[in-house]
All heavy atoms as a GROMACS GRO file, in nm:
protein
  592
    1LEU      N    1   0.085  -0.119   0.000
    1LEU     CA    2   0.001   0.000  -0.002
    1LEU      C    3   0.088   0.124  -0.001
    1LEU      O    4   0.198   0.126   0.059
    1LEU     CB    5  -0.089   0.001   0.123
    1LEU     CG    6  -0.193  -0.111   0.135
    1LEU    CD1    7  -0.266  -0.103   0.267
    1LEU    CD2    8  -0.290  -0.103   0.018
    2PRO      N    9   0.040   0.231  -0.063
    2PRO     CA   10   0.120   0.354  -0.060
    2PRO      C   11   0.117   0.414   0.082
    2PRO      O   12   0.028   0.389   0.162
    2PRO     CB   13   0.048   0.443  -0.158
    2PRO     CG   14  -0.090   0.391  -0.163
    2PRO     CD   15  -0.081   0.245  -0.139
    3ALA      N   16   0.221   0.493   0.113
    3ALA     CA   17   0.227   0.560   0.243
    3ALA      C   18   0.114   0.661   0.251
    3ALA      O   19   0.076   0.724   0.149
    3ALA     CB   20   0.360   0.631   0.256
    4PRO      N   21   0.055   0.684   0.370
    4PRO     CA   22  -0.050   0.782   0.381
    4PRO      C   23   0.003   0.923   0.358
    4PRO      O   24   0.121   0.947   0.371
    4PRO     CB   25  -0.096   0.767   0.527
    4PRO     CG   26   0.010   0.691   0.598
    4PRO     CD   27   0.085   0.613   0.494
    5GLU      N   28  -0.084   1.010   0.317
    5GLU     CA   29  -0.044   1.148   0.287
    5GLU      C   30  -0.119   1.244   0.378
    5GLU      O   31  -0.216   1.308   0.337
    5GLU     CB   32  -0.074   1.181   0.142
    5GLU     CG   33   0.013   1.100   0.046
    5GLU     CD   34  -0.010   1.138  -0.101
    5GLU    OE1   35  -0.057   1.253  -0.125
    5GLU    OE2   36   0.022   1.055  -0.185
    6PRO      N   37  -0.079   1.255   0.505
    6PRO     CA   38  -0.151   1.344   0.598
    6PRO      C   39  -0.122   1.490   0.567
    6PRO      O   40  -0.014   1.519   0.509
    6PRO     CB   41  -0.090   1.309   0.734
    6PRO     CG   42   0.047   1.257   0.701
    6PRO     CD   43   0.031   1.186   0.571
    7ASN      N   44  -0.212   1.576   0.595
    7ASN     CA   45  -0.186   1.718   0.587
    7ASN      C   46  -0.094   1.753   0.702
    7ASN      O   47  -0.109   1.702   0.816
    7ASN     CB   48  -0.316   1.800   0.598
    7ASN     CG   49  -0.400   1.792   0.475
    7ASN    OD1   50  -0.348   1.793   0.363
    7ASN    ND2   51  -0.532   1.783   0.490
    8THR      N   52   0.003   1.838   0.678
    8THR     CA   53   0.102   1.869   0.779
    8THR      C   54   0.104   2.015   0.821
    8THR      O   55   0.197   2.058   0.889
    8THR     CB   56   0.242   1.831   0.730
    8THR    OG1   57   0.269   1.898   0.609
    8THR    CG2   58   0.256   1.680   0.710
    9ASN      N   59   0.007   2.093   0.780
    9ASN     CA   60   0.006   2.232   0.822
    9ASN      C   61  -0.135   2.274   0.873
    9ASN      O   62  -0.202   2.362   0.818
    9ASN     CB   63   0.047   2.326   0.704
    9ASN     CG   64  -0.043   2.309   0.585
    9ASN    OD1   65  -0.121   2.212   0.574
    9ASN    ND2   66  -0.033   2.402   0.490
   10PRO      N   67  -0.176   2.208   0.984
   10PRO     CA   68  -0.310   2.237   1.034
   10PRO      C   69  -0.316   2.381   1.095
   10PRO      O   70  -0.211   2.442   1.121
   10PRO     CB   71  -0.331   2.133   1.144
   10PRO     CG   72  -0.190   2.095   1.184
   10PRO     CD   73  -0.106   2.105   1.061
   11THR      N   74  -0.434   2.426   1.119
   11THR     CA   75  -0.456   2.555   1.180
   11THR      C   76  -0.388   2.559   1.316
   11THR      O   77  -0.400   2.465   1.396
   11THR     CB   78  -0.608   2.581   1.197
   11THR    OG1   79  -0.668   2.572   1.068
   11THR    CG2   80  -0.634   2.718   1.258
   12VAL      N   81  -0.318   2.667   1.346
   12VAL     CA   82  -0.256   2.685   1.477
   12VAL      C   83  -0.365   2.702   1.582
   12VAL      O   84  -0.461   2.783   1.566
   12VAL     CB   85  -0.162   2.807   1.477
   12VAL    CG1   86  -0.104   2.833   1.615
   12VAL    CG2   87  -0.054   2.788   1.375
   13LEU      N   88  -0.355   2.627   1.687
   13LEU     CA   89  -0.452   2.635   1.795
   13LEU      C   90  -0.416   2.746   1.893
   13LEU      O   91  -0.300   2.780   1.909
   13LEU     CB   92  -0.459   2.502   1.868
   13LEU     CG   93  -0.497   2.381   1.777
   13LEU    CD1   94  -0.488   2.250   1.858
   13LEU    CD2   95  -0.634   2.399   1.719
   14PRO      N   96  -0.516   2.801   1.962
   14PRO     CA   97  -0.487   2.910   2.054
   14PRO      C   98  -0.406   2.862   2.175
   14PRO      O   99  -0.413   2.743   2.212
   14PRO     CB  100  -0.624   2.958   2.097
   14PRO     CG  101  -0.715   2.841   2.073
   14PRO     CD  102  -0.657   2.767   1.955
   15ALA      N  103  -0.333   2.952   2.238
   15ALA     CA  104  -0.259   2.920   2.362
   15ALA      C  105  -0.358   2.883   2.472
   15ALA      O  106  -0.472   2.925   2.474
   15ALA     CB  107  -0.175   3.037   2.402
   16VAL      N  108  -0.311   2.800   2.562
   16VAL     CA  109  -0.394   2.754   2.674
   16VAL      C  110  -0.322   2.791   2.804
   16VAL      O  111  -0.204   2.770   2.819
   16VAL     CB  112  -0.413   2.599   2.666
   16VAL    CG1  113  -0.492   2.550   2.784
   16VAL    CG2  114  -0.478   2.559   2.536
   17CYS      N  115  -0.400   2.841   2.899
   17CYS     CA  116  -0.346   2.878   3.029
   17CYS      C  117  -0.339   2.750   3.117
   17CYS      O  118  -0.427   2.663   3.106
   17CYS     CB  119  -0.428   2.983   3.097
   17CYS     SG  120  -0.425   3.141   3.016
   18GLU      N  121  -0.242   2.748   3.205
   18GLU     CA  122  -0.230   2.633   3.296
   18GLU      C  123  -0.348   2.628   3.392
   18GLU      O  124  -0.413   2.730   3.417
   18GLU     CB  125  -0.100   2.640   3.371
   18GLU     CG  126  -0.087   2.760   3.464
   18GLU     CD  127   0.050   2.770   3.530
   18GLU    OE1  128   0.138   2.692   3.496
   18GLU    OE2  129   0.068   2.859   3.610
   19ASN      N  130  -0.377   2.508   3.440
   19ASN     CA  131  -0.486   2.492   3.537
   19ASN      C  132  -0.441   2.542   3.670
   19ASN      O  133  -0.327   2.529   3.713
   19ASN     CB  134  -0.519   2.342   3.552
   19ASN     CG  135  -0.575   2.282   3.424
   19ASN    OD1  136  -0.614   2.350   3.334
   19ASN    ND2  137  -0.580   2.151   3.418
   20ALA      N  138  -0.536   2.605   3.742
   20ALA     CA  139  -0.507   2.655   3.877
   20ALA      C  140  -0.475   2.541   3.974
   20ALA      O  141  -0.390   2.559   4.059
   20ALA     CB  142  -0.627   2.736   3.927
   21THR      N  143  -0.538   2.426   3.955
   21THR     CA  144  -0.517   2.314   4.044
   21THR      C  145  -0.397   2.231   4.008
   21THR      O  146  -0.346   2.153   4.087
   21THR     CB  147  -0.639   2.225   4.051
   21THR    OG1  148  -0.672   2.184   3.918
   21THR    CG2  149  -0.758   2.298   4.110
   22THR      N  150  -0.350   2.242   3.882
   22THR     CA  151  -0.230   2.164   3.838
   22THR      C  152  -0.132   2.262   3.769
   22THR      O  153  -0.128   2.264   3.648
   22THR     CB  154  -0.270   2.050   3.745
   22THR    OG1  155  -0.348   2.105   3.638
   22THR    CG2  156  -0.349   1.943   3.816
   23PRO      N  157  -0.061   2.341   3.843
   23PRO     CA  158   0.033   2.438   3.781
   23PRO      C  159   0.129   2.368   3.684
   23PRO      O  160   0.178   2.260   3.707
   23PRO     CB  161   0.111   2.493   3.900
   23PRO     CG  162   0.020   2.467   4.019
   23PRO     CD  163  -0.055   2.342   3.988
   24GLY      N  164   0.153   2.438   3.570
   24GLY     CA  165   0.241   2.383   3.468
   24GLY      C  166   0.173   2.286   3.374
   24GLY      O  167   0.231   2.242   3.280
   25GLN      N  168   0.042   2.258   3.400
   25GLN     CA  169  -0.030   2.164   3.313
   25GLN      C  170  -0.165   2.229   3.275
   25GLN      O  171  -0.214   2.315   3.341
   25GLN     CB  172  -0.054   2.035   3.387
   25GLN     CG  173   0.078   1.960   3.421
   25GLN     CD  174   0.049   1.831   3.494
   25GLN    OE1  175  -0.018   1.831   3.597
   25GLN    NE2  176   0.099   1.721   3.444
   26ALA      N  177  -0.220   2.176   3.168
   26ALA     CA  178  -0.350   2.223   3.122
   26ALA      C  179  -0.426   2.105   3.057
   26ALA      O  180  -0.366   2.016   3.003
   26ALA     CB  181  -0.338   2.338   3.020
   27THR      N  182  -0.556   2.112   3.064
   27THR     CA  183  -0.638   2.013   2.999
   27THR      C  184  -0.675   2.065   2.862
   27THR      O  185  -0.736   2.173   2.851
   27THR     CB  186  -0.765   1.980   3.082
   27THR    OG1  187  -0.723   1.937   3.210
   27THR    CG2  188  -0.849   1.876   3.018
   28ILE      N  189  -0.640   1.989   2.758
   28ILE     CA  190  -0.667   2.033   2.621
   28ILE      C  191  -0.720   1.921   2.537
   28ILE      O  192  -0.711   1.803   2.573
   28ILE     CB  193  -0.539   2.095   2.552
   28ILE    CG1  194  -0.432   1.986   2.538
   28ILE    CG2  195  -0.487   2.212   2.629
   28ILE    CD1  196  -0.318   2.027   2.450
   29ASP      N  197  -0.781   1.960   2.427
   29ASP     CA  198  -0.832   1.861   2.328
   29ASP      C  199  -0.730   1.839   2.220
   29ASP      O  200  -0.710   1.923   2.132
   29ASP     CB  201  -0.964   1.917   2.268
   29ASP     CG  202  -1.025   1.821   2.167
   29ASP    OD1  203  -0.969   1.715   2.139
   29ASP    OD2  204  -1.137   1.852   2.118
   30LEU      N  205  -0.657   1.728   2.227
   30LEU     CA  206  -0.554   1.697   2.129
   30LEU      C  207  -0.615   1.657   1.993
   30LEU      O  208  -0.539   1.652   1.895
   30LEU     CB  209  -0.468   1.583   2.183
   30LEU     CG  210  -0.390   1.609   2.308
   30LEU    CD1  211  -0.320   1.479   2.358
   30LEU    CD2  212  -0.286   1.718   2.287
   31THR      N  213  -0.741   1.634   1.988
   31THR     CA  214  -0.804   1.587   1.862
   31THR      C  215  -0.854   1.701   1.773
   31THR      O  216  -0.914   1.674   1.668
   31THR     CB  217  -0.921   1.493   1.894
   31THR    OG1  218  -1.026   1.567   1.959
   31THR    CG2  219  -0.879   1.377   1.982
   32GLN      N  220  -0.833   1.825   1.813
   32GLN     CA  221  -0.892   1.938   1.738
   32GLN      C  222  -0.854   1.940   1.590
   32GLN      O  223  -0.932   1.978   1.505
   32GLN     CB  224  -0.853   2.070   1.803
   32GLN     CG  225  -0.919   2.095   1.934
   32GLN     CD  226  -0.877   2.226   1.997
   32GLN    OE1  227  -0.836   2.317   1.925
   32GLN    NE2  228  -0.892   2.237   2.126
   33ASN      N  229  -0.733   1.896   1.554
   33ASN     CA  230  -0.691   1.897   1.417
   33ASN      C  231  -0.678   1.756   1.358
   33ASN      O  232  -0.620   1.736   1.252
   33ASN     CB  233  -0.558   1.970   1.401
   33ASN     CG  234  -0.576   2.122   1.394
   33ASN    OD1  235  -0.671   2.166   1.333
   33ASN    ND2  236  -0.481   2.195   1.452
   34GLN      N  237  -0.730   1.654   1.431
   34GLN     CA  238  -0.713   1.516   1.391
   34GLN      C  239  -0.770   1.490   1.252
   34GLN      O  240  -0.703   1.430   1.167
   34GLN     CB  241  -0.776   1.425   1.492
   34GLN     CG  242  -0.764   1.277   1.462
   34GLN     CD  243  -0.815   1.190   1.572
   34GLN    OE1  244  -0.765   1.202   1.684
   34GLN    NE2  245  -0.916   1.110   1.544
   35ALA      N  246  -0.890   1.536   1.224
   35ALA     CA  247  -0.954   1.510   1.094
   35ALA      C  248  -0.871   1.574   0.980
   35ALA      O  249  -0.853   1.515   0.876
   35ALA     CB  250  -1.095   1.561   1.094
   36TYR      N  251  -0.821   1.692   1.005
   36TYR     CA  252  -0.739   1.758   0.907
   36TYR      C  253  -0.610   1.684   0.880
   36TYR      O  254  -0.572   1.663   0.764
   36TYR     CB  255  -0.706   1.901   0.955
   36TYR     CG  256  -0.620   1.978   0.858
   36TYR    CD1  257  -0.675   2.042   0.750
   36TYR    CD2  258  -0.485   1.983   0.876
   36TYR    CE1  259  -0.594   2.112   0.658
   36TYR    CE2  260  -0.401   2.050   0.784
   36TYR     CZ  261  -0.457   2.115   0.679
   36TYR     OH  262  -0.379   2.183   0.589
   37ILE      N  263  -0.544   1.637   0.985
   37ILE     CA  264  -0.419   1.565   0.971
   37ILE      C  265  -0.440   1.430   0.900
   37ILE      O  266  -0.361   1.389   0.815
   37ILE     CB  267  -0.355   1.543   1.107
   37ILE    CG1  268  -0.311   1.678   1.166
   37ILE    CG2  269  -0.233   1.447   1.098
   37ILE    CD1  270  -0.273   1.676   1.312
   38LEU      N  271  -0.550   1.361   0.928
   38LEU     CA  272  -0.582   1.235   0.864
   38LEU      C  273  -0.614   1.252   0.718
   38LEU      O  274  -0.608   1.156   0.642
   38LEU     CB  275  -0.693   1.161   0.936
   38LEU     CG  276  -0.664   1.113   1.074
   38LEU    CD1  277  -0.786   1.051   1.139
   38LEU    CD2  278  -0.552   1.012   1.073
   39ASN      N  279  -0.650   1.371   0.678
   39ASN     CA  280  -0.677   1.406   0.538
   39ASN      C  281  -0.780   1.315   0.472
   39ASN      O  282  -0.767   1.276   0.356
   39ASN     CB  283  -0.544   1.399   0.460
   39ASN     CG  284  -0.548   1.475   0.328
   39ASN    OD1  285  -0.635   1.558   0.307
   39ASN    ND2  286  -0.455   1.445   0.240
   40GLY      N  287  -0.881   1.274   0.551
   40GLY     CA  288  -0.990   1.196   0.499
   40GLY      C  289  -0.959   1.051   0.470
   40GLY      O  290  -1.043   0.981   0.412
   41ASP      N  291  -0.846   1.004   0.517
   41ASP     CA  292  -0.808   0.863   0.491
   41ASP      C  293  -0.875   0.773   0.595
   41ASP      O  294  -0.839   0.775   0.712
   41ASP     CB  295  -0.658   0.848   0.496
   41ASP     CG  296  -0.608   0.711   0.451
   41ASP    OD1  297  -0.687   0.611   0.464
   41ASP    OD2  298  -0.495   0.701   0.398
   42PRO      N  299  -0.975   0.694   0.556
   42PRO     CA  300  -1.044   0.610   0.652
   42PRO      C  301  -0.964   0.488   0.699
   42PRO      O  302  -1.004   0.419   0.794
   42PRO     CB  303  -1.165   0.560   0.574
   42PRO     CG  304  -1.117   0.559   0.431
   42PRO     CD  305  -1.021   0.675   0.417
   43ASN      N  306  -0.846   0.465   0.642
   43ASN     CA  307  -0.764   0.351   0.680
   43ASN      C  308  -0.662   0.387   0.790
   43ASN      O  309  -0.584   0.300   0.833
   43ASN     CB  310  -0.688   0.299   0.559
   43ASN     CG  311  -0.786   0.247   0.453
   43ASN    OD1  312  -0.877   0.172   0.482
   43ASN    ND2  313  -0.766   0.291   0.330
   44LEU      N  314  -0.665   0.507   0.836
   44LEU     CA  315  -0.568   0.549   0.939
   44LEU      C  316  -0.636   0.559   1.074
   44LEU      O  317  -0.756   0.590   1.085
   44LEU     CB  318  -0.508   0.689   0.905
   44LEU     CG  319  -0.430   0.700   0.774
   44LEU    CD1  320  -0.385   0.842   0.752
   44LEU    CD2  321  -0.314   0.605   0.776
   45SER      N  322  -0.561   0.540   1.179
   45SER     CA  323  -0.607   0.565   1.315
   45SER      C  324  -0.501   0.641   1.387
   45SER      O  325  -0.387   0.647   1.348
   45SER     CB  326  -0.634   0.428   1.388
   45SER     OG  327  -0.515   0.355   1.403
   46VAL      N  328  -0.542   0.705   1.498
   46VAL     CA  329  -0.452   0.792   1.569
   46VAL      C  330  -0.443   0.745   1.714
   46VAL      O  331  -0.543   0.712   1.775
   46VAL     CB  332  -0.502   0.940   1.567
   46VAL    CG1  333  -0.412   1.029   1.642
   46VAL    CG2  334  -0.516   0.986   1.419
   47GLN      N  335  -0.319   0.746   1.767
   47GLN     CA  336  -0.297   0.723   1.909
   47GLN      C  337  -0.210   0.836   1.959
   47GLN      O  338  -0.128   0.892   1.884
   47GLN     CB  339  -0.228   0.588   1.930
   47GLN     CG  340  -0.311   0.470   1.893
   47GLN     CD  341  -0.235   0.340   1.908
   47GLN    OE1  342  -0.117   0.333   1.878
   47GLN    NE2  343  -0.304   0.237   1.954
   48TYR      N  344  -0.228   0.868   2.085
   48TYR     CA  345  -0.155   0.981   2.148
   48TYR      C  346  -0.070   0.934   2.264
   48TYR      O  347  -0.119   0.854   2.344
   48TYR     CB  348  -0.253   1.087   2.193
   48TYR     CG  349  -0.334   1.148   2.083
   48TYR    CD1  350  -0.455   1.093   2.040
   48TYR    CD2  351  -0.290   1.265   2.019
   48TYR    CE1  352  -0.528   1.150   1.936
   48TYR    CE2  353  -0.364   1.323   1.918
   48TYR     CZ  354  -0.481   1.267   1.880
   48TYR     OH  355  -0.552   1.323   1.776
   49TYR      N  356   0.052   0.984   2.270
   49TYR     CA  357   0.144   0.950   2.377
   49TYR      C  358   0.212   1.077   2.425
   49TYR      O  359   0.234   1.170   2.348
   49TYR     CB  360   0.250   0.852   2.329
   49TYR     CG  361   0.196   0.719   2.294
   49TYR    CD1  362   0.151   0.692   2.163
   49TYR    CD2  363   0.193   0.616   2.387
   49TYR    CE1  364   0.096   0.567   2.130
   49TYR    CE2  365   0.140   0.492   2.354
   49TYR     CZ  366   0.093   0.470   2.227
   49TYR     OH  367   0.041   0.346   2.194
   50PRO      N  368   0.246   1.085   2.554
   50PRO     CA  369   0.303   1.207   2.606
   50PRO      C  370   0.448   1.236   2.559
   50PRO      O  371   0.492   1.348   2.551
   50PRO     CB  372   0.300   1.192   2.757
   50PRO     CG  373   0.277   1.050   2.784
   50PRO     CD  374   0.214   0.992   2.661
   51THR      N  375   0.520   1.127   2.523
   51THR     CA  376   0.659   1.148   2.479
   51THR      C  377   0.690   1.051   2.367
   51THR      O  378   0.623   0.945   2.350
   51THR     CB  379   0.760   1.119   2.592
   51THR    OG1  380   0.755   0.984   2.626
   51THR    CG2  381   0.734   1.207   2.717
   52LEU      N  382   0.796   1.076   2.293
   52LEU     CA  383   0.842   0.986   2.189
   52LEU      C  384   0.882   0.852   2.248
   52LEU      O  385   0.856   0.745   2.193
   52LEU     CB  386   0.959   1.046   2.110
   52LEU     CG  387   1.022   0.959   2.002
   52LEU    CD1  388   0.917   0.919   1.898
   52LEU    CD2  389   1.137   1.031   1.939
   53THR      N  390   0.945   0.857   2.365
   53THR     CA  391   0.986   0.731   2.435
   53THR      C  392   0.866   0.647   2.468
   53THR      O  393   0.867   0.524   2.450
   53THR     CB  394   1.068   0.763   2.561
   53THR    OG1  395   1.186   0.840   2.522
   53THR    CG2  396   1.109   0.637   2.632
   54ASP      N  397   0.758   0.711   2.516
   54ASP     CA  398   0.635   0.635   2.547
   54ASP      C  399   0.580   0.572   2.418
   54ASP      O  400   0.536   0.456   2.420
   54ASP     CB  401   0.531   0.726   2.610
   54ASP     CG  402   0.568   0.761   2.752
   54ASP    OD1  403   0.624   0.677   2.824
   54ASP    OD2  404   0.533   0.874   2.794
   55LEU      N  405   0.582   0.642   2.310
   55LEU     CA  406   0.538   0.586   2.181
   55LEU      C  407   0.616   0.467   2.141
   55LEU      O  408   0.566   0.360   2.109
   55LEU     CB  409   0.541   0.694   2.072
   55LEU     CG  410   0.521   0.643   1.928
   55LEU    CD1  411   0.384   0.592   1.907
   55LEU    CD2  412   0.558   0.754   1.831
   56GLU      N  413   0.750   0.481   2.146
   56GLU     CA  414   0.839   0.374   2.104
   56GLU      C  415   0.822   0.250   2.191
   56GLU      O  416   0.840   0.138   2.144
   56GLU     CB  417   0.982   0.422   2.105
   56GLU     CG  418   1.007   0.526   1.999
   56GLU     CD  419   1.144   0.591   2.007
   56GLU    OE1  420   1.206   0.589   2.114
   56GLU    OE2  421   1.191   0.646   1.904
   57ASN      N  422   0.792   0.272   2.322
   57ASN     CA  423   0.776   0.160   2.413
   57ASN      C  424   0.629   0.116   2.433
   57ASN      O  425   0.604   0.027   2.511
   57ASN     CB  426   0.837   0.195   2.549
   57ASN     CG  427   0.985   0.215   2.544
   57ASN    OD1  428   1.054   0.136   2.478
   57ASN    ND2  429   1.035   0.319   2.611
   58ASN      N  430   0.540   0.185   2.361
   58ASN     CA  431   0.398   0.156   2.372
   58ASN      C  432   0.350   0.162   2.517
   58ASN      O  433   0.281   0.072   2.565
   58ASN     CB  434   0.362   0.025   2.306
   58ASN     CG  435   0.214   0.011   2.279
   58ASN    OD1  436   0.142   0.111   2.261
   58ASN    ND2  437   0.162  -0.110   2.279
   59THR      N  438   0.389   0.270   2.588
   59THR     CA  439   0.352   0.286   2.728
   59THR      C  440   0.287   0.423   2.745
   59THR      O  441   0.310   0.516   2.671
   59THR     CB  442   0.476   0.278   2.819
   59THR    OG1  443   0.570   0.375   2.780
   59THR    CG2  444   0.536   0.141   2.816
   60ASN      N  445   0.208   0.434   2.851
   60ASN     CA  446   0.143   0.561   2.888
   60ASN      C  447   0.060   0.626   2.780
   60ASN      O  448   0.055   0.750   2.764
   60ASN     CB  449   0.250   0.662   2.938
   60ASN     CG  450   0.327   0.610   3.057
   60ASN    OD1  451   0.267   0.552   3.147
   60ASN    ND2  452   0.457   0.624   3.053
   61GLN      N  453  -0.011   0.547   2.701
   61GLN     CA  454  -0.094   0.603   2.595
   61GLN      C  455  -0.197   0.698   2.657
   61GLN      O  456  -0.254   0.670   2.765
   61GLN     CB  457  -0.168   0.493   2.519
   61GLN     CG  458  -0.258   0.547   2.408
   61GLN     CD  459  -0.323   0.438   2.328
   61GLN    OE1  460  -0.301   0.320   2.350
   61GLN    NE2  461  -0.408   0.478   2.235
   62ILE      N  462  -0.225   0.810   2.595
   62ILE     CA  463  -0.327   0.905   2.641
   62ILE      C  464  -0.458   0.847   2.596
   62ILE      O  465  -0.489   0.842   2.478
   62ILE     CB  466  -0.302   1.046   2.583
   62ILE    CG1  467  -0.168   1.097   2.636
   62ILE    CG2  468  -0.417   1.139   2.622
   62ILE    CD1  469  -0.122   1.227   2.569
   63THR      N  470  -0.539   0.803   2.691
   63THR     CA  471  -0.660   0.728   2.659
   63THR      C  472  -0.782   0.822   2.633
   63THR      O  473  -0.880   0.778   2.578
   63THR     CB  474  -0.697   0.628   2.770
   63THR    OG1  475  -0.707   0.694   2.892
   63THR    CG2  476  -0.591   0.519   2.779
   64ASN      N  477  -0.773   0.946   2.678
   64ASN     CA  478  -0.880   1.041   2.652
   64ASN      C  479  -0.822   1.168   2.586
   64ASN      O  480  -0.810   1.270   2.650
   64ASN     CB  481  -0.948   1.076   2.783
   64ASN     CG  482  -1.077   1.163   2.757
   64ASN    OD1  483  -1.111   1.187   2.645
   64ASN    ND2  484  -1.138   1.206   2.865
   65PRO      N  485  -0.780   1.159   2.463
   65PRO     CA  486  -0.715   1.274   2.396
   65PRO      C  487  -0.804   1.396   2.380
   65PRO      O  488  -0.749   1.510   2.363
   65PRO     CB  489  -0.669   1.220   2.263
   65PRO     CG  490  -0.759   1.105   2.234
   65PRO     CD  491  -0.792   1.047   2.368
   66ALA      N  492  -0.933   1.380   2.390
   66ALA     CA  493  -1.023   1.496   2.380
   66ALA      C  494  -1.021   1.584   2.508
   66ALA      O  495  -1.069   1.695   2.507
   66ALA     CB  496  -1.163   1.452   2.346
   67SER      N  497  -0.965   1.524   2.614
   67SER     CA  498  -0.956   1.598   2.738
   67SER      C  499  -0.827   1.550   2.810
   67SER      O  500  -0.831   1.491   2.918
   67SER     CB  501  -1.078   1.568   2.825
   67SER     OG  502  -1.074   1.642   2.946
   68ALA      N  503  -0.714   1.584   2.748
   68ALA     CA  504  -0.586   1.534   2.801
   68ALA      C  505  -0.517   1.638   2.889
   68ALA      O  506  -0.507   1.752   2.852
   68ALA     CB  507  -0.497   1.499   2.683
   69LEU      N  508  -0.466   1.590   3.002
   69LEU     CA  509  -0.386   1.676   3.089
   69LEU      C  510  -0.244   1.671   3.036
   69LEU      O  511  -0.179   1.566   3.038
   69LEU     CB  512  -0.392   1.626   3.236
   69LEU     CG  513  -0.321   1.713   3.336
   69LEU    CD1  514  -0.381   1.853   3.347
   69LEU    CD2  515  -0.320   1.645   3.472
   70VAL      N  516  -0.194   1.779   2.986
   70VAL     CA  517  -0.058   1.788   2.930
   70VAL      C  518   0.023   1.897   2.997
   70VAL      O  519  -0.028   1.982   3.066
   70VAL     CB  520  -0.064   1.814   2.776
   70VAL    CG1  521  -0.140   1.704   2.705
   70VAL    CG2  522  -0.124   1.948   2.749
   71GLY      N  523   0.153   1.890   2.977
   71GLY     CA  524   0.243   1.987   3.034
   71GLY      C  525   0.337   1.923   3.135
   71GLY      O  526   0.343   1.798   3.142
   72ASP      N  527   0.406   2.001   3.208
   72ASP     CA  528   0.504   1.958   3.301
   72ASP      C  529   0.487   2.037   3.431
   72ASP      O  530   0.512   2.163   3.428
   72ASP     CB  531   0.644   1.973   3.243
   72ASP     CG  532   0.756   1.917   3.331
   72ASP    OD1  533   0.733   1.902   3.454
   72ASP    OD2  534   0.865   1.893   3.278
   73ALA      N  535   0.453   1.973   3.538
   73ALA     CA  536   0.430   2.045   3.665
   73ALA      C  537   0.553   2.117   3.715
   73ALA      O  538   0.544   2.208   3.797
   73ALA     CB  539   0.376   1.946   3.769
   74THR      N  540   0.674   2.081   3.666
   74THR     CA  541   0.795   2.148   3.710
   74THR      C  542   0.814   2.282   3.636
   74THR      O  543   0.901   2.361   3.672
   74THR     CB  544   0.919   2.061   3.686
   74THR    OG1  545   0.935   2.037   3.549
   74THR    CG2  546   0.905   1.927   3.761
   75LEU      N  547   0.734   2.308   3.535
   75LEU     CA  548   0.744   2.430   3.457
   75LEU      C  549   0.635   2.530   3.490
   75LEU      O  550   0.569   2.586   3.404
   75LEU     CB  551   0.737   2.396   3.306
   75LEU     CG  552   0.842   2.302   3.254
   75LEU    CD1  553   0.820   2.268   3.108
   75LEU    CD2  554   0.984   2.356   3.272
   76VAL      N  555   0.614   2.553   3.619
   76VAL     CA  556   0.508   2.643   3.665
   76VAL      C  557   0.525   2.782   3.604
   76VAL      O  558   0.637   2.834   3.598
   76VAL     CB  559   0.507   2.653   3.818
   76VAL    CG1  560   0.407   2.752   3.868
   76VAL    CG2  561   0.480   2.515   3.876
   77ASP      N  562   0.417   2.838   3.550
   77ASP     CA  563   0.412   2.972   3.494
   77ASP      C  564   0.479   2.983   3.357
   77ASP      O  565   0.497   3.092   3.304
   77ASP     CB  566   0.469   3.075   3.586
   77ASP     CG  567   0.390   3.088   3.716
   77ASP    OD1  568   0.265   3.074   3.709
   77ASP    OD2  569   0.447   3.110   3.822
   78ASP      N  570   0.524   2.869   3.298
   78ASP     CA  571   0.578   2.875   3.161
   78ASP      C  572   0.465   2.841   3.065
   78ASP      O  573   0.374   2.765   3.097
   78ASP     CB  574   0.690   2.773   3.147
   78ASP     CG  575   0.819   2.816   3.212
   78ASP    OD1  576   0.831   2.938   3.239
   78ASP    OD2  577   0.907   2.730   3.231
   79PRO      N  578   0.473   2.888   2.942
   79PRO     CA  579   0.367   2.854   2.842
   79PRO      C  580   0.367   2.706   2.816
   79PRO      O  581   0.472   2.638   2.817
   79PRO     CB  582   0.408   2.930   2.718
   79PRO     CG  583   0.504   3.037   2.765
   79PRO     CD  584   0.568   2.981   2.888
   80ILE      N  585   0.248   2.650   2.790
   80ILE     CA  586   0.236   2.509   2.756
   80ILE      C  587   0.222   2.496   2.608
   80ILE      O  588   0.145   2.568   2.547
   80ILE     CB  589   0.114   2.450   2.831
   80ILE    CG1  590   0.137   2.456   2.980
   80ILE    CG2  591   0.086   2.307   2.787
   80ILE    CD1  592   0.021   2.409   3.064
   0.00000   0.00000   0.00000
């Protein structure tokens, strides 16, 4: 089969402020540009991981990407 041809220049999403209860982190919808990236290919599926290492080891998959807690709690007051 030919390699998929995803779109690679999706709309830039707005900045998100960190959560008051989890400094350095924010809850965001990682799927906002998913349909655009998939480019209408029904044979593709998407999985989300917090790091490349997690992807490579198939660990820590983000199971609710529409409401994912992302960021780093050690980076308080830095942009996410």
